[in-house]
VEXDREN-2710 file (C-alpha; in Angstrom, 1 decimal):
% VEXDREN-2710
k/r/px/py/pz
1/MET/88.9/82.8/107.9
2/HIS/91.8/84.9/106.5
3/ASP/91.4/88.6/107.1
4/PRO/93.8/90.8/105.0
5/GLU/93.1/93.9/107.1
6/ASN/94.0/92.1/110.3
7/GLU/97.1/90.7/108.8
8/LYS/98.2/94.1/107.5
9/ALA/97.6/95.5/111.0
10/LEU/99.7/92.7/112.6
11/VAL/102.6/93.3/110.1
12/THR/102.5/97.0/110.7
13/LEU/102.5/96.4/114.5
14/PHE/105.5/94.1/114.1
15/VAL/107.5/96.7/112.1
16/PHE/106.6/99.4/114.7
17/GLU/107.8/97.2/117.5
18/ARG/111.1/96.5/115.8
19/ALA/111.7/100.2/115.3
20/TRP/110.5/101.2/118.7
21/GLY/114.0/102.1/120.0
22/LEU/114.2/104.8/117.4
23/SER/110.7/106.3/118.0
24/LYS/109.3/108.6/120.6
25/PHE/105.9/106.8/120.4
26/SER/104.9/103.3/121.5
27/PRO/104.0/100.9/118.7
28/LYS/100.4/100.7/119.7
29/GLU/100.0/104.5/119.7
30/LYS/101.5/104.7/116.2
31/LEU/99.3/101.8/114.9
32/GLU/96.1/103.4/116.3
33/GLU/97.1/106.7/114.6
34/LYS/97.7/104.9/111.3
35/LEU/94.4/103.1/111.5
36/GLN/92.5/106.2/112.3
37/THR/94.1/108.3/109.5
38/PRO/92.2/107.9/106.2
39/PRO/94.3/106.9/103.2
40/LYS/95.4/109.7/100.9
41/LYS/93.4/109.9/97.7
42/LYS/95.6/109.7/94.6
43/LYS/95.4/112.6/92.1
44/PRO/93.7/111.2/89.0
45/LYS/95.7/111.1/85.8
46/THR/95.0/114.1/83.6
47/GLU/95.3/114.1/79.9
48/ILE/95.2/117.4/78.0
49/ASP/95.0/117.5/74.2
50/THR/97.5/120.1/73.0
51/GLY/95.8/120.5/69.7
52/HIS/99.1/120.0/67.9
53/ASP/99.3/117.3/65.2
54/LEU/102.6/115.9/64.0
55/VAL/103.1/114.1/60.7
56/CYS/105.7/111.4/60.3
57/PRO/107.9/112.4/57.4
58/ILE/108.5/108.7/56.4
59/CYS/105.1/107.1/56.5
60/GLY/102.8/110.2/56.6
61/LYS/100.8/109.0/59.6
62/THR/99.4/111.9/61.8
63/HIS/99.7/111.8/65.6
64/ARG/98.3/114.2/68.2
65/LEU/100.5/115.5/71.0
66/VAL/98.9/114.9/74.4
67/HIS/100.1/116.4/77.7
68/VAL/99.8/113.8/80.6
69/GLU/100.0/114.6/84.3
70/THR/100.1/112.0/87.0
71/GLU/100.7/112.3/90.7
72/LYS/104.4/112.1/90.3
73/SER/105.3/113.0/86.8
74/VAL/104.5/115.0/83.7
75/LYS/105.0/113.5/80.3
76/HIS/104.0/113.9/76.7
77/VAL/102.5/111.2/74.5
78/LEU/101.8/110.9/70.8
79/ARG/98.3/109.4/70.1
80/LYS/97.6/108.0/66.6
81/LEU/94.7/109.9/65.0
82/ILE/91.9/107.8/63.7
83/SER/91.2/108.7/60.0
84/GLY/87.6/109.4/59.4
END
């Protein structure tokens, strides 16, 4: 049976063995350290409504400006407002 976790560990061990000459640690020590360290949790994407509406001067559609923060960037998005 194919085990992705075991395959990942084997590939990691292979890479560590190839780079051993550059490292102060043995490949097995580094692999054990990597397997014992829990993976980092990603910061969730945060969207903040700015409360500012922008109106297109050509078609008249209104859009809301939204501030969006991710783990690596900050951007601004225009969301189309639903007419009610």
